[in-house]
C-alpha positions in Angstrom: -0.3 -0.1 0.0 1.8 2.8 -1.2 0.0 7.1 -1.2 1.1 9.7 -3.3 1.5 13.1 -1.9 0.5 16.0 -4.3 -0.5 19.3 -5.2 -2.7 18.8 -7.9 -3.1 21.0 -10.8 -5.2 24.1 -11.6 -7.8 22.3 -14.1 -8.8 23.9 -17.8 -11.9 24.6 -16.3 -11.6 27.4 -13.9 -9.4 30.2 -14.4 -8.7 30.7 -10.6 -6.4 28.4 -8.1 -9.5 27.3 -6.4 -8.9 23.3 -4.8 -4.7 24.5 -5.7 -3.5 25.3 -2.6 -3.7 22.1 -0.4 -1.8 19.2 -0.7 -3.5 15.8 -1.4 -3.0 11.7 -0.8 -3.7 9.4 -3.0 -3.6 5.5 -3.1 -2.4 3.6 -5.6 -4.5 1.1 -6.7 -3.2 -3.0 -4.8 -5.4 -4.7 -7.8 -6.4 -4.0 -11.9 -9.5 -3.1 -12.2 -12.1 -5.2 -14.3 -15.2 -4.9 -16.6 -18.2 -6.4 -15.9 -19.4 -9.1 -18.2 -23.5 -8.2 -18.2 -23.5 -3.9 -18.0 -19.8 -3.4 -19.2 -19.7 -1.2 -15.7 -16.1 -1.1 -15.0 -14.8 -2.2 -11.0 -12.6 -2.5 -8.8 -12.4 -4.5 -5.1 -9.6 -2.1 -3.8 -11.7 0.4 -1.2 -8.9 2.9 -1.3 -9.0 4.1 -4.4 -11.6 6.0 -3.4 -9.8 8.1 -0.2 -8.8 11.2 -1.0 -7.4 12.7 2.2 -6.3 16.8 2.1 -4.0 18.2 4.0 -2.8 21.6 4.5 0.7 21.3 3.9 3.4 18.7 2.9 4.6 18.1 6.4 0.9 17.0 7.9 0.9 14.4 5.0 3.9 13.0 5.6 3.5 12.7 9.0 0.2 10.9 8.7 1.5 8.4 6.1 4.6 8.0 8.9 2.0 8.0 12.0 0.3 4.9 10.0 3.5 3.4 8.6 2.0 3.9 5.1 4.8 4.0 2.0 4.6 7.4 0.2 6.3 9.3 -2.9 6.3 13.2 -2.9 6.0 14.9 -6.0 6.9 18.3 -5.9 5.0 20.8 -8.0 6.5 22.4 -10.5 6.9 25.9 -11.1 4.3 27.8 -14.4 6.9 28.5 -17.2 4.7 30.8 -18.8 5.1 34.0 -16.3 1.6 36.2 -15.6 0.1 38.1 -17.2 -2.5 40.3 -17.3 -5.1 41.8 -19.4 -4.0 45.4 -18.1 -0.5 45.3 -19.1 -1.3 46.0 -22.8 -2.4 49.3 -21.7 0.2 49.5 -19.1 3.1 53.4 -18.6 6.0 51.2 -18.5 5.2 49.1 -21.7 8.6 49.7 -23.9 6.6 48.3 -27.2 4.5 50.1 -29.3 0.3 49.2 -29.3 -0.4 49.5 -32.9 -3.2 47.3 -33.7 
């Protein structure tokens, strides 16, 4: 039973940073999912896949794993490669290039 500790990325459907400040603990699947032959639904007997714990800090998540004897991997968030640019920067007084159509 291993766990992943990570900070979730911003979804494509939101413009803000909601739900990206907390650290999440997910469990790795212990058995593969199977397809039920009658209805075609995907199922699994592993109930830990449904558990998702949220922590305020990475240290709290690691302490939880160590307290309960859970092997864990920590995935650090990658910094954004794109600089933050606002629409108001197009009309800034400090703009270097000429603003033309």
